[in-house]
N, C-alpha and C positions, 0 to 999 in steps of 0.2 A: 568357954566350954570346949572340951575336946570331944570329937566324935568322928566315926568313919565318914568318908565322903565317897559318893558314887559319881564317877566321872561321866557316866552316861546320862545323868540327870541334866535337865536343861540349864545351860549357863555355867555349870560347875567347872568343866574343863577350861572354859574361857576365863573363869576367875582364877584358876590355878595358874594359867599362862600369865595373867596380869601380875599376880603375886610374884611368880618366878622372875619375870622380866625386871620388876622393880627391885627385888632383893638381890638378884645376881648382877644387876648393874652396879649396885653398891660394892659387891665383892670384886667385880671386874676393875672398878676404880681403885680399890684397896691394893689389889695384887698386880695391877698394871697389865692385865691380860683379858682380852675380849672374847676369846674362843671357848667360853664356858657353855656346854651344850644347852642347858635349860634356858639360857639367855636368848636362844634363837629358835626355840620350839614353838609350834603352833598347837592348837587344841587337838587336832587329829593325832599329832605325834605324842602328845601327853597321854591320850587315851590308849595308845598302842603299847605303852610300857607295861610290863608284867610286874607291877609294884602293888603292894598293899598301901593304902592311903589313910591318913588321919588328917582332920582339919581342926584348926583353932578358930573359934568364932567370937566376935564381939557383937552381941545382939544378933541380928540376922545377917551380919556381914562376915564372910570368910576372910580371915586376915593372915593365916599362916597354914602351911602344909608340911607334912613329912611323908616321904615315900620310901619304902624299904622292901627288901626281899628276905625270905627266911628259908634257910636250908640246914637241916639237921641241927636246929636250935642255934645256928649262927645267924644273927640278924645283921644285915648289911644295909646301913642307911645310905640310900642312893642320893637323896636330896632333902634338905631342910631349908625352907624359905618362909620368912615373915615379911609382910609388906613394911617398908621403912617407916610409914606413918604410924605403925603399931609396934615398932621395935622397942626393946628395953622395957617391956611390960610383962615379961614372963612367958610369952607364947612359945618361943623356941624351947625354953627349959621344960615347959609343960608337955610339949610334943615329944621331945626326947624322953622325958620321964615316963611316958606311957610304954616305952620299949625296954625299960631297964629290967623288966622281969626275965629277959632272955639271958642265958648264961654267958654268951659271948656276943658282943656287938662291935662291928667295925664301921668306920667312917673316915672320910678324907675331906680336907678343906685346903684352900690356898694357904701356904705357909705365912704369907703376909696378912692374912685375915685374922688379926689379933682378937677381935670380938668372938668369932666362932671358936678359935682355939681356947680362949678363956672359958667359954661355955662348956666345951667338951671336957677340959681338964677339971673344971669344978664339979663335974658329974662323975669323976673317977676314971675317965679315959686316959690312957697312957700313950704317948707318941712312940711309934715303933719304927717308922721309916720316913724318909723324905724322898720324893720321886720328882725328877726334873721333867716337866712337860713342855717346856720351851726354853729358849736360851737363858732368860733371866727369871724364870718362874718355876717354883716347886710347889708340890702339894705335900702336906703333912698327913701321914696315915696314922690313925688312932685305933686302939682296941680297948674294950672294957670287958673284963672277965669277973664272974662272981663264983 
């Protein structure tokens, strides 16, 4: 089930941190780059982001999150994370799917993160740029317009 999450509720920000650390550890290993900000955030830092949040739940357990900003109907996905124990069960697709109502959506992911790139491309996102963030690491920038 997908529903909004309240980071001020007891334990929620801590759950987001746990999910992010597990998910972004997988991405860090895929792209060979450890300096992904959500990998190193604590609950206080997560609460400080000016993001809108949705969570994906299995029973009473939060297993995935998406955080985004919205400006003039341009939705920028800042982060999408699904705990690896719950990967490949449709949580990421469902979370992104809730944002597809926006006319323009942007997102970036590590170029070497093939699973994330496949997900975005399967949902109609088109690669528009690659940005070098370290000597051997690039991110792929995507946009989806309707």
